[in-house]
C-alpha positions as CSV (number, residue, x, y, z in Angstrom):
1,M,114.3,95.2,91.3
2,I,115.9,97.4,94.0
3,T,113.4,98.7,96.5
4,P,113.2,99.4,100.2
5,S,112.9,96.1,102.0
6,D,110.6,97.3,104.7
7,G,108.9,100.4,106.2
8,P,106.0,102.5,105.0
9,V,107.3,103.0,101.5
10,A,107.3,99.2,100.8
11,Q,103.9,98.9,102.4
12,Y,102.5,101.7,100.3
13,F,103.6,100.2,97.0
14,S,102.5,96.7,98.1
15,T,99.0,97.7,99.1
16,V,98.3,100.0,96.2
17,K,99.5,97.4,93.7
18,T,97.4,94.7,95.4
19,A,94.4,97.0,95.2
20,L,94.8,97.6,91.5
21,S,95.2,93.8,91.0
22,G,92.0,93.2,92.9
23,L,90.2,95.8,90.8
24,E,91.4,94.1,87.7
25,V,89.9,90.8,89.0
26,Y,86.6,92.6,89.6
27,L,86.5,94.2,86.1
28,S,87.5,90.9,84.3
29,D,84.8,88.8,86.0
30,P,82.9,87.3,83.0
31,D,79.7,87.4,85.1
32,R,79.8,91.2,84.8
33,A,80.2,91.1,81.0
34,D,77.2,92.2,78.9
35,P,77.7,91.4,75.1
36,G,75.5,94.3,74.2
37,N,77.3,96.8,76.4
38,P,79.4,99.3,74.4
39,F,81.3,100.1,77.6
40,P,82.3,96.7,79.0
41,P,84.1,96.8,82.4
42,A,87.3,95.2,80.9
43,I,87.7,98.3,78.7
44,L,89.4,99.9,81.8
45,T,92.0,97.2,82.3
46,P,94.7,98.6,80.0
47,F,94.6,101.9,81.9
48,L,94.9,100.0,85.3
49,R,97.9,98.3,83.9
50,R,99.4,101.6,82.8
51,F,99.0,102.9,86.3
52,A,100.5,99.7,87.8
53,A,103.4,100.1,85.4
54,S,103.9,103.7,86.6
55,L,103.9,102.5,90.2
56,Q,106.5,99.9,89.4
57,C,108.7,102.6,87.8
58,W,108.3,104.9,90.8
59,E,109.2,102.1,93.1
60,N,112.3,101.4,91.1
61,R,113.1,105.1,91.1
62,I,113.3,105.2,94.9
63,G,116.5,103.1,94.6
64,F,118.5,106.2,93.4
65,T,116.4,109.2,94.5
66,E,114.9,110.4,97.7
67,H,112.2,112.6,96.1
68,F,108.9,110.8,96.0
69,R,105.6,112.2,97.4
70,I,102.1,111.0,97.6
71,S,98.9,112.9,98.3
72,R,98.5,111.5,101.8
73,A,95.6,113.9,102.8
74,E,93.6,113.7,99.6
75,S,93.7,111.0,96.9
76,G,96.3,108.7,98.4
77,F,98.1,108.5,95.1
78,P,101.4,109.9,93.9
79,V,101.4,113.7,93.4
80,F,101.3,115.1,89.9
81,Q,104.9,116.1,89.9
82,N,105.8,112.4,89.9
83,V,103.7,111.8,86.8
84,L,105.4,114.7,85.0
85,E,108.9,113.5,85.9
86,L,108.0,110.0,84.7
87,E,106.9,111.4,81.3
88,K,110.1,113.5,81.1
89,D,112.3,110.5,82.0
90,R,110.6,108.4,79.3
91,N,111.5,110.9,76.7
92,T,115.2,111.0,77.8
93,A,115.6,107.3,78.8
94,E,117.5,106.2,75.7
95,G,120.3,108.8,76.1
96,R,120.6,108.2,79.8
97,L,120.8,104.4,79.4
98,A,123.7,104.8,76.9
99,A,125.7,106.5,79.6
100,I,125.2,103.8,82.2
101,P,127.2,100.5,82.1
102,D,125.4,97.3,81.2
103,A,123.6,95.5,84.0
104,Q,126.0,92.6,83.9
105,V,129.0,95.0,84.1
106,L,127.4,96.7,87.1
107,R,126.8,93.4,88.9
108,T,130.5,92.4,88.3
109,E,131.7,95.7,89.7
110,M,129.4,95.4,92.7
111,A,130.7,91.9,93.5
112,D,134.3,93.1,93.1
113,F,133.7,96.2,95.3
114,I,132.3,94.0,98.1
115,L,135.3,91.6,98.0
116,R,137.9,94.4,97.9
117,H,136.3,96.8,100.4
118,R,134.1,94.6,102.5
119,A,131.4,97.2,102.3
120,F,128.2,97.7,100.5
121,P,128.5,99.4,97.1
122,E,125.9,102.1,97.5
123,A,126.9,104.2,94.5
124,L,126.9,101.2,92.2
125,Q,123.6,100.0,93.6
126,A,122.1,103.4,92.8
127,R,123.4,103.2,89.2
128,M,121.9,99.7,88.9
129,A,118.6,101.0,90.2
130,E,118.6,103.9,87.7
131,R,119.3,101.5,84.9
132,I,116.4,99.2,86.0
133,Y,114.1,102.2,86.3
134,L,115.0,103.7,82.8
135,E,114.6,100.3,81.2
136,A,111.1,99.9,82.7
137,V,110.2,103.5,81.8
138,S,111.2,103.0,78.1
139,A,109.7,99.5,77.8
140,G,106.3,99.9,79.5
141,E,103.2,101.9,78.8
142,I,102.8,104.3,81.7
143,F,99.9,106.5,82.8
144,S,100.9,109.8,81.2
145,P,99.3,113.2,82.1
146,V,97.1,112.5,79.1
147,V,96.8,109.0,77.5
148,L,95.7,109.9,74.0
149,P,92.5,108.4,72.6
150,E,91.9,105.0,70.9
151,T,88.9,103.8,69.0
152,V,87.9,100.4,70.4
153,H,84.6,99.7,68.7
154,V,82.8,100.7,65.5
155,G,79.2,100.2,64.5
156,V,76.3,101.9,62.6
157,N,73.1,103.4,64.1
158,P,70.4,101.8,61.8
159,K,67.9,104.7,62.6
160,N,70.0,107.5,61.1
161,R,72.7,105.5,59.1
162,R,75.5,107.2,61.0
163,P,78.6,105.3,61.9
164,Y,79.4,105.4,65.6
165,Y,82.5,104.5,67.6
166,V,83.6,104.0,71.1
167,V,86.6,106.1,72.0
168,V,88.7,105.8,75.2
169,W,91.4,108.0,76.7
170,G,92.9,108.7,80.1
171,A,94.0,111.7,82.1
172,F,95.8,112.2,85.5
173,D,94.3,115.2,87.1
174,G,97.1,117.4,88.6
175,T,94.9,119.2,91.1
176,Q,93.1,116.3,92.6
177,T,95.9,113.7,91.9
178,L,93.3,111.3,90.5
179,P,93.8,109.0,87.5
180,M,90.7,109.0,85.2
181,V,89.5,107.1,82.2
182,Y,87.0,108.5,79.7
183,I,84.8,106.4,77.4
184,A,82.6,108.1,74.8
185,L,80.1,106.8,72.3
186,I,80.1,109.2,69.4
187,E,78.1,109.2,66.1
188,D,79.9,110.7,63.1
189,S,77.9,112.4,60.3
190,S,80.9,113.3,58.2
191,D,80.1,112.5,54.5
192,A,83.5,110.8,54.0
193,L,83.1,108.5,56.9
194,V,79.5,107.6,56.1
195,N,80.4,106.8,52.5
196,M,83.3,104.7,53.5
197,L,81.7,102.7,56.3
198,V,77.9,102.4,55.7
199,R,76.3,100.2,53.0
200,D,73.1,101.1,51.2
201,D,71.1,98.9,53.7
202,G,72.4,101.0,56.6
203,T,74.8,98.4,58.0
204,L,78.5,98.5,58.5
205,D,80.4,97.5,55.4
206,P,82.3,94.3,56.2
207,S,84.8,94.8,53.4
208,V,86.3,97.8,55.2
209,Q,89.0,96.3,57.5
210,I,89.3,98.2,60.8
211,P,92.1,96.7,62.9
212,L,90.8,97.7,66.4
213,P,92.0,99.3,68.5
214,V,92.8,102.2,66.3
215,G,95.1,104.9,67.7
216,G,93.2,108.2,67.8
217,L,89.7,109.0,66.6
218,L,88.6,106.8,63.7
219,N,88.0,109.8,61.5
220,P,91.5,110.7,60.2
221,Q,90.4,114.3,59.3
222,L,89.4,115.0,62.9
223,A,91.9,112.8,64.8
224,A,94.5,115.5,65.5
225,R,91.9,118.0,66.6
226,F,90.3,115.5,68.8
227,D,93.6,114.7,70.5
228,D,94.0,118.4,71.2
229,F,90.4,118.5,72.5
230,V,90.9,115.8,75.1
231,T,94.1,117.3,76.2
232,R,92.3,120.6,77.0
233,N,89.0,119.0,78.2
234,S,89.8,116.1,80.6
235,G,90.3,117.9,83.9
236,Y,88.4,116.7,86.9
237,A,87.0,120.3,87.5
238,L,85.0,119.9,84.3
239,T,81.8,118.0,84.7
240,P,81.0,115.2,82.2
241,A,78.1,117.3,81.0
242,T,80.4,120.2,80.3
243,I,82.9,118.0,78.4
244,A,80.2,116.4,76.3
245,A,78.7,119.8,75.5
246,N,82.1,121.2,74.5
247,L,82.7,118.2,72.3
248,D,79.2,118.7,70.7
249,T,80.0,122.4,70.1
250,D,83.6,122.1,68.8
251,F,82.9,119.3,66.3
252,P,79.7,119.9,64.2
253,T,79.8,116.4,62.6
254,L,80.5,114.6,65.8
255,H,77.5,113.8,68.0
256,P,78.4,112.5,71.5
257,K,75.6,110.3,72.7
258,Q,77.1,109.0,75.9
259,L,80.2,109.9,77.9
260,R,81.4,108.0,80.9
261,R,84.1,109.0,83.4
262,F,85.8,106.5,85.7
263,V,87.6,108.3,88.6
264,L,90.0,106.1,90.5
265,G,90.4,106.9,94.2
266,P,90.7,108.0,96.9
267,F,92.9,105.2,98.2
268,Y,93.3,104.6,101.9
269,S,96.2,102.7,103.5
270,A,96.7,102.4,107.3
271,G,99.7,104.3,108.6
272,I,100.3,106.1,105.3
273,T,97.3,108.1,104.1
274,E,95.6,110.7,106.2
275,N,92.6,111.3,104.0
276,N,90.0,110.0,106.5
277,D,90.7,109.6,110.2
278,R,87.7,107.3,110.7
279,I,88.7,104.9,108.0
280,T,92.5,104.9,108.7
281,G,91.8,104.5,112.4
282,I,89.9,101.3,111.8
283,L,92.3,100.0,109.2
284,S,95.2,100.4,111.6
285,K,93.6,97.6,113.7
286,V,93.9,95.1,110.8
287,R,96.3,92.4,111.8
288,K,98.1,92.2,108.4
289,P,99.5,95.5,107.0
290,E,99.1,94.1,103.5
291,D,95.3,93.9,104.1
292,A,94.9,97.3,105.7
293,W,93.7,99.3,102.7
294,L,90.5,100.5,100.9
295,L,90.2,101.5,97.3
296,T,87.2,103.6,96.0
297,W,86.2,104.7,92.6
298,T,83.3,106.7,91.0
299,Q,81.7,106.0,87.7
300,Q,79.9,109.1,86.2
301,E,77.8,109.1,83.1
302,V,76.0,111.6,81.0
303,F,73.9,110.8,77.9
304,S,71.9,112.6,75.3
305,R,68.2,112.4,75.7
306,V,67.4,114.0,72.4
307,E,69.1,115.6,69.4
308,R,67.9,118.9,68.1
309,P,68.1,118.6,64.3
310,A,70.2,120.9,62.2
311,E,68.6,124.0,60.8
312,R,69.7,125.4,57.4
313,G,68.7,128.8,56.1
314,F,69.7,131.3,53.5
315,F,71.8,133.4,55.8
316,S,72.8,131.0,58.6
317,S,72.7,127.4,59.7
318,T,72.8,125.5,63.0
319,P,74.3,122.0,63.3
320,A,72.6,119.3,65.1
321,R,72.9,119.7,68.9
322,Q,72.5,117.2,71.8
323,E,70.4,117.8,74.9
324,F,72.1,116.1,77.7
325,Y,70.1,114.7,80.6
326,I,71.0,115.7,84.2
327,D,69.2,114.0,87.0
328,T,68.1,117.2,88.8
329,A,66.1,115.1,91.3
330,N,69.4,113.9,92.7
331,L,71.4,116.7,94.3
332,E,74.7,114.7,94.0
333,A,74.1,114.0,90.3
334,T,73.3,117.7,89.7
335,R,76.5,118.7,91.5
336,M,78.5,116.2,89.4
337,G,76.8,117.3,86.2
338,V,75.7,113.7,85.2
339,S,72.7,111.7,84.2
340,A,73.8,108.9,86.6
341,Y,76.7,107.8,88.8
342,E,77.8,104.9,90.9
343,K,80.3,104.8,93.8
344,H,82.3,101.7,94.5
345,A,84.6,100.4,97.2
346,L,87.0,97.5,97.1
347,V,88.3,96.2,100.4
348,P,90.2,93.0,101.6
349,H,88.1,90.5,103.6
350,E,90.0,91.1,106.8
351,A,89.7,94.9,106.5
352,Y,86.0,94.6,105.8
353,Q,85.6,92.5,108.9
354,A,87.4,95.2,110.9
355,L,85.2,97.9,109.4
356,Y,82.0,95.8,110.1
357,A,83.1,95.0,113.6
358,S,83.6,98.7,114.4
359,G,79.9,99.2,113.8
360,E,80.6,102.0,111.4
361,A,80.5,100.1,108.1
362,A,77.1,101.7,107.2
363,A,78.4,105.2,107.9
364,I,81.6,104.7,106.0
365,F,80.3,103.0,102.9
366,G,77.0,104.9,102.7
367,D,75.8,104.7,99.1
368,Y,78.9,102.9,97.9
369,K,78.6,99.5,96.3
370,V,81.0,97.3,98.3
371,H,83.2,94.6,96.9
372,V,85.2,92.3,99.1
373,I,88.3,90.6,97.8
374,S,89.5,87.3,99.3
375,G,92.3,85.5,97.5
376,N,91.5,85.7,93.8
377,Q,87.8,86.2,94.2
378,V,85.7,89.3,94.6
379,I,82.3,89.2,96.3
380,S,80.2,92.2,95.3
381,E,77.5,94.2,97.2
382,V,77.9,92.4,100.5
């Protein structure tokens, strides 16, 4: 891998990748697993790994290009243009790789250049960096502008004999530069799917083999339309309640019972981000730069409190509709358009000590649930 050996660029990539690794440790903790939870924390892990793969690609890309920007004053993550360029490069990687010599050939040419000219082969180094970057882009799963849906769980609601499934997808919001993951629990009243999956006793037919995860919505008749729907309805500006209501309206036989949105960020890193003067000022006092960061995320959720039954008449009919609960007693929940939400913060032990010693930890964290990482352990709600 060819990357800057020091300076803020190297520090940025080091801290943000460390933060993502720490978040993965938190999510994979078996003590947080609930066997009955349709949205287990580890369901987010593949998306974190996609984002980490994108960061690795961007870090490789710096070896042959000078154009790389992060949203220093807002999310602390790479700007949306980088996401678009990564997607474009993935689509053209095969042809570009064919025009670049093999890595071993480049290494030989670099060694020969050093011996003959007694100078560093910058042009050859850039070619090597581009090859490494394109190989990584073509081989890895990156965080695209939209990561199309997958069905990760299937069951049957015994009360109404409808099949239901849990569907996940991702989106990188271009305006807020925030990676997001959506998780939806959807019942499906399509006759074809009910007949295929549900036995007479109202349970899932075990003879139907479903190799989870399934790419796209489980219902093949609606899968393409659903892909198009999430592409148009995954922006941060849309509240979870709006997205769920749009889904309920656009698909008469799909009944969204629960929608959760995981919003990653903002990310704070001393000497790099400028999104909060109070936080970055305290983090700058942390002795080790690799520990001078803070990662936050928000979990938003909306659920259906009741379903209005379908009405059928001689001249018109109305499909079943969900009534989504909004916690109007909570101003923040009302603003977000959610039934409930949680704010989380992950911080290295040394950085937490600095924040605590400043006397401003309570003001900084407010209603956040705080998780402190030390080594390979995460201590929650300190």
